[in-house]
N, C-alpha and C positions, 0 to 999 in steps of 0.2 A: 538524406536526412536520417537521423538516428532516433533521438527522443527529445522530449522537452527538457531544457536546462533550467532547473529551479534555483532561485536565489535562496541561499541558506540563511536562517535567522541567527540572531545572537541573543544572549540572555544575560541578565544581571546576576551578581553574586548573592548567595544566600547561605546561611548556616542552619542545618536542621536542628542543631542543639538549642537554637534560640527559641523555638516554638514547640519542642517536644520534651515531655517529662517522662523519664524512665523510672517509674516508681519502685521497681525491683532491682535497679542497677544492673540489669542483665544485658542491656544493649548499648552500653556507653561506647565501646570501641566500634560497634557496628554503625551507630549514628555518625561517629566521626569519620569512618571510612566512606559512608555515603556522601557526606559533605565534601570529602576530598575527591571522590569520583565525579561529582557535579562540577567542582572547580576545574577538573581536567576537561570536562565537556565544554565549559565556558571558554577555556583557553584555546581549545581546538577550533571552536567556532570563530573566535576572534582572529586567530591566525589564518583560517580559511578566507575570512573576509578581506584581510590585508594583502594576501599573496595572490599572484596570478597562477602559480602552479598549485593546483588543488590536490591535496592528498585525501581523497575520499575514503580510501581503505583505512587509514589511520583513524579518521572520524568514526567509521563504522565500528572499529575495535573499541574505541572509547565509549561509544553508546552501548555496545555489548557488555561492557563492564559496569556501566551505570544503571541500566534498566533493571537487572535482577536485584540490585541493592534498593532501588526505588520501590520495587514490588515488595521487598522485605519490610520497608517502612510502612507501606500501605497495609500489609497483612498484619503487622504488629498493632497498628492503630485500630484496625477493624476488630481485632481480637481483644482489645482493651488492655493489652500488655504495655502499650505506650500511650500516653495521654497527650492530646494536643492542647497546649496551654492557651494559645491564641491562633486565630485563623491565619495560616501562612499566606503570604503574598509573594508571588513569583513574577518576575519581570521578563517578558519575552518581546522581541521585535518581530512583528508579523511580516510576512513576505507576499501574501496574496491580496492584501487590501489595496484598493484603487485610491491613489492620491494624485494630486495635481503635478507634483514635482517628482513622482516615483520614489519618494522617500518612505522607507519602511517605518511605520509608526511603532513606538515602544508602548506596550500595554502592561498594566499591572493586573494580574488575574489571581483570584484567590483559589484555594483548595488544592489538595494533592491530585485530584482528578484532572485539573487543568495542567498541572506539571506533567502528568503522565501523557496527556493528549499531545501537548506540544513536543515532548521528547520523542514520542513515537512518530509524530509528523516529521520531525527532523530526521529520524531514522529512515523513513520512506524516501524523503528527498535525497538523502545521501546515497541510498541504494540506486535510485534512478539516475543520479548524476554519475555514479561510478559506472553504471552500465554504458552511459554515453561516452565516458572516458575510455572504456575498454574498446568500444566500436571505433572511436577516433584513432586509437593506436593501431588498428588493423589496416587502415587506409582502404583504397579500392583494389584489394588484392585479387578479386575475381577477374580483373581485367589485365593483370600482370602477365606478360608473355613468358617470362622465364621461371614462373613459379612451378614447383613440382607438386605431384599429387600428395606427397607426405606433408609438405608445407601448407597446402590448401586444407588438408584435413585438420592440422593443428589450428589453423585460423578459423575453420568452421566450428571447432570445439570452443574457441574463445567467443565466437559469435553466439553459440548456444549458451555459454555462461552468462553473457549479457541478457539474453532472453530470460534466464532463470532469475537474475537480479530484478528485472522488471516485474516478473510474476510475483516475486516476494514483496516488492513494493506495493503492488496492487492489493495483496492480501493484508498488508498493514493498514493501508488507507481504509479498506473495508472494515477491518477490526475496530479502528477508532470510531468509525461511524456507527457501528452496531453495538459495541460493548462499552466504549469509554464515554461517549457523548451523553449517554443517559445519566451517568454519575456527574458529569459536568453541569448538565441542566439542573439537576437537583441541588448541587452546591451553589449554582448561580442564583436559583430561586431563594435559597436560604440567605445568601449574602445580600440580595436586594431587599428581602424582608427586614434585614437588620439595618438597612439604610446605607449600605456600602456601595461605592461605585463599582460596577461590574460590567466591563465591555463584553460584547459578543461578536467577535470578528468573523469574517467569512471563513477563515482558516478552521474554525470549529463549527462549521455548518454541515449538517448531514448531507445535504445535496451536493455541496462542493466536494466533500470527502468521497462520496460515491462517484462523482464526476472524475476526481483524480484517480480513483481506482480503475475506472474505465479507460482513462487516458493512458495509464501505465500498461494496461492489458493490450490496448491498441498499439502502443509503441512496441511491445513484445511481439505482437502478431506481425507488425511491419518488418521486424528483424527476422522473424521466422520465414517470411516470404523471401527475403533476401538470401537466407541460407538455403532455401529450396532451389534457388536459381543460380547459385554460385558456380556449380559445375558446368552449366550450359552457357554462362555469361560470356566466357572467352570465345566459345565456338560461335556464338551469335555476333560477337564483335568482329571476328574474322570474316564471316559471311553474313552480313546483316540482311534483314528482310526475309520474305518467304522464299523457299520453304524453311520451316524450323529445323535445326539440327536434331539428330536422333537423340542426343543427350538431353534435350529439353523436356522438362516435365509437362504434364497436361496443361495447356493454356486455359482450359475451363476451370481447373483447380485453382490456378493463379488468380483468375477472375473472381472466383467465390471468396478466396482469402482476402482480396482487396475490398470486396463488397462488405465483408464483415468488419474490416478496419474502418471503412467509411461509416458504417452503422455505429460502431463504438465511439468514434470521435464525435459524431453528430449527437449521440445521446449525452456524452460528456459535456459538450458545448451547451446543450439545453439545460443541464443541471447547474453549471457554474454561472449561467446568465441570471438565474433566480435563486441566489443562495439563502434568502430569508424566508422561503415559503413555509418551512416547518419549524421555525424558531418559536419557542413558547413566548407568549405575551406575559412577561413577568413584571412589567411596570406599566402604569398608565401612559407614559410617554411613548412606549413602543407601538401603540395603536394609533398615534397621531400621524398625520401626514407631515413630512419633513422636507424642507427646502435645502438641497445640498449645493454648495458652491464648487464642488469638485475637489476640495482639499482633503477629503477623506474623513471629515469629522462632522457630526451633527451640530447644528447651530442652536438647538434648544438648550436651555440652561436651567430648567425647572426641576431641581431635585438631584439627589445623588445617584439615582438609578438610571440616569440617562445613558443612551448609547454613545460611546466615546470612540467608536471605530467605524471605518468605512463599511458600507453595506454591499459594495460591489467588488468583484474580483478584477484583478489587474487586466487591462485590455490586451496586453501581449499574450496572455494565456488564451484568451478568447479568440484572438486573431490566429494564433497557432492552430487551434482546433478547427476553425473555419477553413483555413488553408489546407489542413490535412484531409478534411472531408472532401474538398474539391479535387485534391491530388489523387486520392485513392479511388474516387469515382471515375476520374479520367483513366487511371490504370486498369480499372475493372472493364471499362468500355474498350480499352485497347485489347485486352486479352480475350474478351468476348468476340471482338472482330477477328482476331487471329484464329480463334477456335472455329469460327464459322468458315473462314477461308481455307483452313487446313483440313477440316474433317467432314465437310459436306460437299456433295457433287455440285450443288447449285448455290453455294453460300457466298460467292464473290460479292453479290449485291449487298447482302447483310454485312459482310466484312467491311465494305466501303462505308456503309452507314455508321457502324459503330466506331470505326477509326476516324471518320470525319467528326463525330461527336467528341471523341477524345481530343482531337486537335483543338476544337473550340474550348473545351474545358481547360486545356493547358494554356491556350492564349489568354483566357480570362484570368488564370492564376498568375501568369507573367505580368498582366496588367494591374494586379492588385485589387481586382474587383470582388474578391471573395469576402473581404472584411472592410470595416470602416477604418482605414489606415490614417487616423488623425491623431495628432499629438506627438510628443517627443518620444522617440524610440530609445530604449536603453541599449547599452553595448551588447548585452546578451541577446536582445531581440534582433539587433543588426546582424550578429553572427549567425543566428538561426535563419534569417532571411537570405543571407548569402549562401548558406548551405542548401537551402531549398531552391534558390535560383539556379544553382549548378545542377541539382537533380532534375528540375523541371526542364532545363535546356537539354540534358541528355535524353530524357523521356520524349521530349518533343521531336528530337531528331529521329529516335527510334520509331515513333508513331508515323512520322512523315515517310520513312522508308517503307514501312508496311502498307501505308495508304497508297503510295505510288505503285507498289507492286501489285496489290489486289485490284486497283483501279485499271491498271494496264491489262490485267488478266480478264477483268469483266468487260472492258471495252473491246477486247480483241477476240475473246473466246466464249465467255459465258453469256453476256448480254442480258444480265438479270437486272430487274428494276431495284433501285435503292429504296428500302422501306423508309417511311417517315419516322420521325423520332418517337412519336406516340406508339407506333407498332413495335419499335425496338425496346421501348420502356416496358411494354407488356411481356416481352420475352426474357427479361432479366431474371435470373434465378435468385434463390436465397443465398445468403452468405454462409461461410463455413469457418469454424474456429480451428486454429492449428495449435493454440496454446491454452493452458488452463491456469486459473488463479491459484496461487499457493496460499491456503488459509494460514493466518498467523495465530500462533498460540502464545499466550503470555508466558514468559519464562518462569521457571520455578524460583521462588524468592531465595535470595542469597542467605537469608537468615530469617528467624521468626517462624510463625505458623506456616506449614507447608514446605519448609526448607528441608533438605536431607538430614542435616544435623538435628533439627527439631524433631523430626519423625523418629530418628534413631534414638535420641534421648528419651522420647516418650515410650518407645518399644522397650528400651532397657529398664525404664522405671517399672513397666508392667511386668517384665520378667523377674525383676528383683522382688516385687510384691508377691508374685506367685511362688517364688522359692521360699520367701518368709512364711507364707501361709502353710506350705508343705512341711517346713521344718517344725512349725508349731504343732502340726498334727502328729508328727512322729515322736516328739519328746513328751507330749502330755500323757499322764497315767489314766487310762480309761476306767470309769466306774463299773463294778460288776453288775451284770443284769440282775434285776430282782428275782428271787427264788419263787417257785410255785408255792402255794399255800401248804400243800402236804409236806414238801421238802423243808419248808420253813419250820413246820411243827416238829418234824423229826429232829432237826438240828438243835432245837431248843430243849430237848429232853436230856436226861443224865446219860453218861457214857454206858455203853452196853458191854457186858462181860464176854469172856471167851468160852464159857461153858456151853454144853449142848442145849439148844433151845433158848439161848439167851435172846432177849428182845421179843420173844413170842409170848403173848399173854392170851390166856383162854378164859 
């Protein structure tokens, strides 16, 4: 397994010039450029939807071009340099809303805040999918017999690049939840107060966004564990089972990393299961109990402020998280058992206990008991299930080899009792992180307040004003200072002669 594969949204066409008024005529070309950049984004998303070969790198570049321009529009509006003539309505097709036929509902959402939130959400989806594509291009290189150390190093670096992409995606999800959703909530309250229809999809729920951030971070941690074990993977394949090859890193460290993965996935699953816990009650209808038929829409029709989107997250994401929790718990139990068998004199019994626990977890995962696998699976979910099935089979074979080896050792040499599962549970350590989230910083606006050109023009204007003041000071004739009274009286008298004693009066 690599990471979760997100369905990318699509969006409708819009022209920023239709709802923005540039009173100073300073942003005419910039507004037009922003409309063009958004049209490019719409075209890229539609193309990605139609084709099987996804070019996520191109989509990321298109988003990198559009987001600074969108930030420029927002900055100009906030500064009052551009006026919003009418509330803009943006059309986005959500991808996380649970519907009966797995069709992505198209929603009309007001405000620039909603546009920024959906754009950044798409950006994070694209980065996560690009990381998955990078990993898929590597294949199972750690098990290739003819690979050289130089080739392995190059592919390890590519694997590290995928980890970086996922950490960036985690930072974007977190940024939307902490910085953008507050503006969206305020805009939504304003729209509802004006009697407008204003959906509140789970895609724009703080809980779901934080859950997605944890999911991306857990996916990155999962790849980091793989990168840690690539050097020893081939040696372990040649000589499977105990004892571990010398190239193998600490099994206790591997166990702690998997435990942290399981904790992150578990936390993410809990968050996405209840996406509406922190949503503001902006309409009377939102506090009423609702009967959902599973088609992703509320059946109430009393007023324009009704909820028009599904309240639940797609089950395939929830099943993915549930399966990943069980998988990484099994892998943690595996490495805890190996650590006990490798590093303690009398740990064979404990090793057998942990490895038997891991076998049961993997058998449960193969049987599909970790989640409620009901309903129609999408092609994406079937692909992810197949990839997980392959990994579970490989891990089950590895666990079986270690289990037989340590059980044979315990039955013939150590004769240690196998601890019950409750005692094993009490000895499980805390998890450990191998990656960190990469906080997202909103890019500098391409134009308007805060942009480099705007700051430079402001600085040049200040310099010109300072030079003008200095020039005025140099050219102006200063008035003579007032004379003292005695000197003033002297200068008012008649001229004094040159004779001896002139000017002296006795």
